[in-house]
C-alpha positions as CSV (number, residue, x, y, z in Angstrom):
1,M,128.6,137.1,125.7
2,N,126.1,136.1,127.9
3,D,127.5,132.8,129.4
4,N,130.6,135.3,130.6
5,K,127.7,137.5,132.3
6,N,126.1,134.8,133.7
7,Q,129.5,133.2,135.2
8,Y,130.4,136.4,136.7
9,S,126.7,136.6,138.6
10,L,127.2,133.4,139.7
11,R,130.9,133.9,140.9
12,N,129.7,137.3,142.8
13,L,126.6,135.1,144.3
14,L,128.4,133.3,146.2
15,R,131.1,135.5,146.9
16,Y,128.6,137.7,148.8
17,R,127.1,134.6,150.5
18,F,130.0,132.6,151.4
19,N,132.0,136.2,152.2
20,L,133.9,136.1,155.7
21,D,135.7,139.7,155.6
22,A,131.7,141.4,155.5
23,E,131.5,141.6,159.3
24,K,134.8,140.6,160.5
25,A,136.1,142.3,163.4
26,D,139.4,144.7,163.4
27,E,142.5,142.2,163.4
28,N,144.0,142.8,167.1
29,T,140.4,143.2,168.7
30,I,140.6,139.3,167.3
31,I,143.9,138.3,168.6
32,D,143.7,140.0,172.4
33,S,140.5,138.4,172.9
34,I,141.5,135.2,172.4
35,K,144.7,135.9,174.0
36,S,143.1,137.0,176.8
37,N,141.2,133.8,177.6
38,I,144.5,131.7,177.0
39,E,146.0,132.3,180.6
40,F,144.4,130.0,183.6
41,K,145.0,131.8,187.1
42,G,142.5,133.5,189.2
43,T,139.2,133.1,187.9
44,N,139.8,131.1,184.9
45,L,141.7,128.6,187.1
46,W,138.5,128.1,189.6
47,T,135.9,128.2,187.0
48,L,138.1,125.6,185.2
49,I,138.2,123.8,188.4
50,F,134.7,123.4,188.8
51,A,133.4,122.8,185.7
52,I,136.0,119.8,186.0
53,L,133.8,118.5,189.2
54,I,130.3,119.6,187.4
55,A,131.2,117.3,184.6
56,S,132.6,114.7,186.6
57,I,129.7,114.2,188.6
58,G,127.1,114.4,185.3
59,L,129.4,111.4,183.8
60,N,129.4,110.1,187.3
61,V,125.5,110.0,187.4
62,N,124.8,109.5,183.5
63,S,123.7,113.0,183.5
64,T,123.6,114.3,180.0
65,A,122.1,117.9,181.4
66,V,124.8,118.2,184.0
67,I,127.3,116.9,181.6
68,I,126.4,120.1,179.2
69,G,126.0,122.8,181.4
70,A,129.8,121.9,182.7
71,M,130.6,122.3,179.0
72,L,129.1,125.4,178.4
73,I,131.6,126.9,181.7
74,S,134.4,125.6,180.6
75,P,137.4,127.8,180.1
76,L,139.5,125.7,178.3
77,M,138.7,126.6,174.4
78,G,141.5,129.5,175.1
79,P,144.4,127.9,175.0
80,I,143.8,125.6,172.2
81,M,142.7,128.5,169.8
82,G,145.6,130.5,171.0
83,I,148.0,127.4,169.8
84,G,146.2,127.5,166.2
85,L,146.2,131.3,166.6
86,G,150.1,131.2,166.9
87,A,150.6,129.2,164.3
88,G,148.8,131.4,161.9
89,I,150.5,135.0,162.9
90,F,153.9,133.0,163.3
91,D,153.9,134.4,167.1
92,F,156.2,131.4,168.8
93,Q,155.8,132.9,171.9
94,L,152.3,132.8,171.8
95,I,152.4,129.3,171.1
96,K,154.7,128.4,173.9
97,D,152.6,130.6,175.9
98,A,149.0,128.5,174.9
99,L,150.4,124.9,175.2
100,K,151.9,125.8,178.7
101,N,148.5,126.8,180.4
102,L,146.9,123.8,178.3
103,F,149.4,121.4,179.7
104,V,148.4,123.3,183.4
105,A,144.5,123.0,182.4
106,A,144.5,119.3,181.4
107,A,147.0,118.3,184.7
108,I,145.0,119.8,187.2
109,S,142.0,118.9,185.5
110,L,143.2,115.3,185.8
111,I,143.8,115.6,189.0
112,A,140.6,117.1,190.1
113,S,138.7,114.5,188.1
114,T,140.6,111.6,189.6
115,V,140.7,112.6,193.1
116,Y,136.5,112.8,192.3
117,F,136.0,109.6,191.1
118,F,138.7,107.7,193.5
119,I,136.6,108.9,196.3
120,S,133.0,108.7,194.5
121,P,131.0,105.4,195.8
122,L,129.6,104.5,192.5
123,H,132.1,102.9,190.6
124,E,130.2,101.9,187.6
125,A,130.8,103.1,184.0
126,R,127.6,104.9,182.6
127,S,126.8,105.1,178.5
128,E,127.7,109.2,178.9
129,L,131.3,108.0,180.4
130,L,131.8,105.2,178.4
131,A,131.0,107.5,175.0
132,R,134.0,108.9,176.0
133,T,136.5,105.7,176.0
134,T,136.1,105.2,172.2
135,P,137.1,108.1,169.4
136,T,137.2,107.8,166.3
137,I,137.8,109.6,162.6
138,W,134.0,111.1,163.6
139,D,134.7,113.1,166.5
140,V,138.1,114.0,164.3
141,L,135.5,115.6,161.9
142,I,133.4,117.3,164.8
143,A,136.8,118.7,166.2
144,L,137.4,119.9,162.4
145,F,134.2,121.8,162.1
146,G,134.1,122.5,165.6
147,G,136.8,124.4,165.1
148,L,136.2,126.3,162.4
149,A,132.7,127.0,163.1
150,G,134.3,128.8,166.3
151,I,137.2,130.8,165.2
152,I,134.8,132.0,162.4
153,A,132.3,133.2,165.0
154,S,135.4,134.6,167.4
155,S,135.9,136.5,164.5
156,R,132.8,138.7,164.4
157,K,132.0,142.2,165.1
158,S,128.7,140.8,166.5
159,I,128.7,138.5,169.3
160,T,126.9,134.9,168.5
161,N,126.2,131.7,170.4
162,A,128.1,129.9,168.0
163,I,130.8,129.5,170.5
164,P,129.1,127.6,173.7
165,G,127.8,125.6,170.7
166,V,131.4,124.6,169.8
167,A,132.1,124.1,173.4
168,I,129.3,121.6,173.8
169,A,129.7,119.8,170.1
170,T,133.5,119.0,170.8
171,A,132.9,118.4,174.3
172,L,136.3,118.6,175.7
173,M,135.9,118.8,179.3
174,P,134.0,115.2,179.6
175,P,137.1,112.8,178.2
176,L,139.3,114.2,180.5
177,C,136.7,113.7,183.4
178,T,136.6,110.1,181.8
179,A,140.9,110.0,181.7
180,G,140.6,110.8,185.4
181,Y,137.8,108.2,185.9
182,G,140.6,105.6,184.3
183,L,143.4,106.9,186.6
184,G,140.6,106.8,189.4
185,T,139.5,103.5,189.2
186,G,142.6,101.9,187.7
187,N,141.4,101.3,184.6
188,I,143.9,102.0,182.1
189,Y,141.7,101.5,178.8
190,Y,139.4,104.1,180.0
191,F,142.2,106.8,180.2
192,L,143.9,105.8,177.4
193,G,140.8,106.1,175.5
194,A,139.6,109.6,176.8
195,F,142.8,111.2,176.5
196,Y,143.1,110.3,172.9
197,L,139.9,112.2,172.5
198,F,141.1,114.8,174.3
199,L,143.8,114.9,172.0
200,I,141.7,114.8,169.3
201,N,140.2,117.8,170.0
202,C,143.2,119.6,170.8
203,V,144.9,119.5,168.3
204,F,141.8,119.5,164.8
205,I,140.5,122.4,167.0
206,S,144.0,124.3,166.9
207,V,144.3,123.3,163.0
208,S,141.3,124.8,162.3
209,T,142.1,128.0,163.7
210,F,145.3,128.0,161.7
211,L,143.4,127.5,158.6
212,I,140.8,130.3,159.1
213,V,143.7,132.9,160.4
214,R,145.9,132.1,157.3
215,Y,142.3,132.5,155.3
216,L,141.9,135.5,156.9
217,K,145.2,136.8,156.0
218,F,146.1,137.8,159.4
219,K,149.5,139.8,159.8
220,P,152.6,137.7,160.9
221,V,154.1,139.2,164.4
222,H,157.6,137.8,162.6
223,L,158.3,138.2,159.2
224,V,159.2,134.8,158.1
225,N,160.2,133.2,154.2
226,E,158.6,131.0,152.5
227,E,160.7,128.5,153.6
228,M,160.5,128.9,157.3
229,E,156.2,129.2,156.4
230,K,156.1,125.5,154.4
231,K,158.2,124.3,157.4
232,V,155.3,125.4,159.6
233,R,152.7,123.5,157.7
234,K,154.5,120.7,157.0
235,Y,154.7,120.6,161.1
236,I,150.7,121.1,161.3
237,W,150.0,118.4,158.8
238,W,152.6,115.9,160.7
239,I,151.1,116.1,163.7
240,A,147.0,115.9,162.3
241,I,148.4,113.2,159.8
242,L,150.0,111.5,163.3
243,T,146.7,112.0,165.4
244,I,144.2,111.2,162.9
245,I,145.6,108.0,162.0
246,P,144.5,105.6,165.4
247,S,140.7,107.0,164.9
248,I,140.7,105.8,161.4
249,F,141.5,102.2,162.7
250,L,139.4,102.6,165.4
251,A,136.1,103.9,163.1
252,Y,136.8,100.8,160.4
253,R,136.4,98.5,164.2
254,F,133.6,100.2,165.1
255,V,131.9,100.4,161.9
256,E,132.6,96.4,161.1
257,Q,130.6,95.6,164.7
258,E,127.8,98.0,163.9
259,I,128.1,96.5,160.1
260,F,127.9,93.2,162.3
261,K,125.2,94.0,164.7
262,Q,122.5,95.0,161.5
263,N,123.3,91.9,160.0
264,A,122.8,89.9,162.8
265,E,119.6,91.6,163.2
266,S,118.2,91.2,160.0
267,F,119.2,87.5,160.1
268,I,116.9,87.3,162.9
269,N,114.2,89.4,162.1
270,R,113.4,87.4,158.2
271,E,114.7,84.0,159.7
272,V,113.8,83.0,162.9
273,R,111.0,85.5,163.5
274,S,109.2,85.2,160.0
275,N,108.8,81.1,160.5
276,G,106.7,82.2,163.9
277,I,109.4,81.7,166.1
278,F,109.3,84.2,169.3
279,V,112.6,85.3,170.4
280,I,112.5,85.8,174.0
281,D,116.0,86.8,174.8
282,K,119.1,87.5,172.2
283,T,122.9,87.8,172.5
284,I,125.2,89.5,169.9
285,D,128.4,88.7,171.1
286,V,130.4,91.1,168.2
287,R,134.1,90.6,169.6
288,D,133.3,86.5,169.6
289,R,131.0,86.8,166.8
290,R,128.7,84.6,168.2
291,I,124.7,84.7,167.8
292,E,122.9,83.2,170.9
293,L,119.3,83.1,170.7
294,F,116.6,81.8,172.9
295,V,113.6,81.5,171.2
296,Y,109.5,80.2,172.1
297,G,106.8,79.5,169.8
298,E,106.2,76.8,167.0
299,K,108.2,73.7,168.0
300,L,111.8,73.4,166.2
301,T,112.9,70.7,164.4
302,D,116.8,69.7,164.1
303,S,115.8,69.9,160.1
304,L,114.5,73.9,160.4
305,S,117.2,74.8,162.8
306,R,119.9,73.6,160.3
307,T,118.1,75.2,157.2
308,I,117.9,78.4,159.9
309,V,121.6,78.3,160.5
310,K,122.3,77.5,157.1
311,K,121.3,80.7,155.7
312,K,123.6,83.0,157.7
313,K,125.6,83.2,155.1
314,L,123.4,85.8,153.2
315,Y,123.2,88.2,155.6
316,G,127.3,88.4,155.8
317,L,127.9,86.2,159.0
318,E,129.8,83.1,157.5
319,K,131.8,83.1,160.4
320,A,129.5,84.1,163.2
321,E,128.8,81.0,165.3
322,V,124.5,80.9,165.6
323,I,123.3,78.9,168.9
324,I,119.2,78.6,169.1
325,E,117.6,77.3,171.9
326,Q,114.1,76.3,172.4
327,T,112.1,76.8,175.4
328,L,109.0,74.6,176.1
329,N,105.8,76.0,174.6
330,T,103.0,77.9,176.6
331,N,102.1,76.0,179.5
332,Q,98.5,73.8,178.5
333,R,96.5,75.2,181.3
334,T,97.5,78.2,180.1
335,K,96.0,77.9,176.8
336,E,92.9,75.7,178.0
337,L,92.1,79.0,180.0
338,I,92.2,81.2,177.3
339,A,89.8,79.2,175.1
340,E,87.7,78.8,178.5
341,K,87.3,82.3,178.7
342,P,86.6,84.0,175.8
343,D,85.8,87.4,177.3
344,I,89.2,87.4,179.3
345,S,91.0,91.0,179.1
346,L,93.4,91.1,176.6
347,E,95.6,92.4,178.9
348,L,95.3,89.2,181.5
349,K,95.9,87.3,178.4
350,T,99.0,88.7,177.5
351,Q,100.2,88.5,181.2
352,L,99.3,84.8,181.2
353,I,101.4,84.3,178.2
354,E,104.3,86.6,179.3
355,K,104.3,84.2,182.7
356,D,104.9,81.2,181.0
357,K,107.5,82.9,178.5
358,L,109.1,83.3,181.9
359,I,109.1,80.4,183.6
360,N,110.1,78.8,180.5
361,K,112.5,81.2,179.9
362,L,114.1,80.3,183.4
363,N,113.3,76.1,183.2
364,M,115.4,76.6,179.7
365,R,118.6,78.8,181.4
366,I,118.6,76.3,184.0
367,N,118.9,72.8,182.0
368,S,122.0,75.0,179.9
369,Q,123.6,75.0,182.7
370,F,123.6,71.6,183.3
371,Q,125.1,70.6,179.8
372,A,128.0,70.4,180.7
373,A,127.6,68.0,183.6
374,D,127.7,64.9,182.0
375,S,129.1,61.7,182.3
376,S,132.8,63.4,181.7
377,I,132.9,65.1,185.4
378,Y,132.2,61.4,186.9
379,R,135.5,60.1,184.7
380,E,137.2,63.5,185.4
381,F,136.8,63.1,189.1
382,S,138.0,59.4,189.2
383,A,140.7,60.8,187.5
384,L,141.5,63.5,190.2
385,Y,140.4,62.0,193.2
386,G,139.7,58.4,192.9
387,K,136.3,56.4,191.6
388,P,133.9,57.3,193.8
389,K,131.3,54.7,195.1
390,E,128.3,57.7,194.6
391,L,128.6,61.0,192.6
392,I,125.1,63.4,192.9
393,I,125.0,66.7,191.0
394,S,121.1,67.8,190.9
395,R,119.8,71.3,191.3
396,T,117.6,71.8,194.0
397,L,116.0,74.9,196.1
398,D,117.7,76.4,198.7
399,F,115.5,78.0,202.0
400,T,117.4,80.4,204.1
401,E,116.3,83.1,206.1
402,K,116.6,86.1,203.1
403,G,114.1,83.8,201.0
404,L,114.3,81.3,198.1
405,D,116.8,80.7,195.7
406,T,118.0,78.1,193.4
407,I,121.8,76.5,194.6
408,T,123.4,73.1,193.3
409,L,124.1,70.0,195.8
410,V,126.9,67.7,194.8
411,Y,127.3,64.5,197.3
412,Y,130.0,62.2,196.9
413,L,130.8,59.2,198.2
414,L,134.7,58.1,197.7
415,H,135.2,53.9,198.7
416,K,139.1,55.1,200.1
417,K,139.1,58.7,201.6
418,P,142.8,60.6,200.2
419,K,145.2,62.2,202.2
420,H,144.1,65.6,201.0
421,I,141.4,66.9,199.3
422,D,141.2,71.1,198.5
423,K,137.7,71.4,199.0
424,S,137.6,75.1,197.2
425,Q,140.0,73.9,194.2
426,L,137.1,71.1,193.7
427,E,134.2,73.7,194.3
428,N,135.6,75.9,192.0
429,W,136.5,72.8,189.1
430,L,132.7,71.6,189.7
431,K,131.3,75.6,189.4
432,E,133.6,75.7,185.9
433,R,132.0,72.4,184.3
434,T,128.5,72.6,185.8
435,K,128.4,76.4,185.1
436,S,126.4,76.9,188.5
437,K,127.2,80.1,190.1
438,R,125.5,78.8,193.8
439,L,127.3,75.2,194.2
440,K,127.6,72.9,197.9
441,V,129.6,70.0,198.2
442,V,128.6,66.8,200.9
443,S,131.1,64.5,200.5
444,N,131.2,61.4,203.7
């Protein structure tokens, strides 16, 4: 008896805490409120255009605050919630009107953002923009939960701050602007990724609205039989499933990349840095599965280097290529200076050591660029242009009016001058073989 009483009390407590009917507004009031925000004309249309331009500027200059401001004034939620409401109350005319207005809003938004990014002098894709190009399953969950919060807030008697929060969380405006950036700059991948994110938000906010409308038992506009109701639900779930499938694949790839980065960082910290080796620079290339380290500190022996590389298997990096490049140790004169001046400030000591690190790093990179410039270049040159009397390839200093820079100087002297040498082709080939950005060719 007591057990039944406790279960009854618990059920009542849960019903009291999670009851959505207590503060529910009048059904007709909710429907009229959502319907009033569906159509894009006059004020709504101008507000949309200005919001799009504000969001585009925010993405262009990488300003989070400006992007949030644009999302707050965006009226895009109206037709999206209208689609879900129409499906929930079986008002097929409302669904058609909402879809038509959503199409108009999306088209105008794309045109406005495309024009802006086409004429903008800033074409670099910054972090805020790039974040909208690869949607994943987490974006689906954000749209779903955000849509649930939005329709619940819209069905309350009291006004809450949930709708602005949903507008920010689901971020309807930035993906459309990013899609416009893709069109304006001719990057089809950015356009497809960003527009897919916008589609995810539209579908799952609509699905959320449908679920809450059915849960609250809104009266259908048209009487429908059980078969029709099942058909509507089937269409909704099929649309949701087809929308979600690509995001699962993208999420898997994203997680795989993040795991690779984390494993690489663990490998570097535990196996490289723990051996008294200072990592000056590192490149973790997820796509090519390559980890390239420029290190400084204790002298690396071939044996120690091989031992470190072998341990990559312990971190799930069996297929990764690990390259460790050793720089020179701290300049001997710097060591002597620090030893001679025990009262030298810690800040100055650090600056001296950092100076040597930078010099060694630059020297190491210069040397690494010339690793490709071996005797094979001589053989290849002979096969292409005839055996030369002399072939000199040297890194040297280039003094110009703009200042001092390094350049690769190539001098060749042939036994017999060929009929024709394409200098541009020769320079491009030499740049590729010597891994040099600046190169000058001198011949007899």
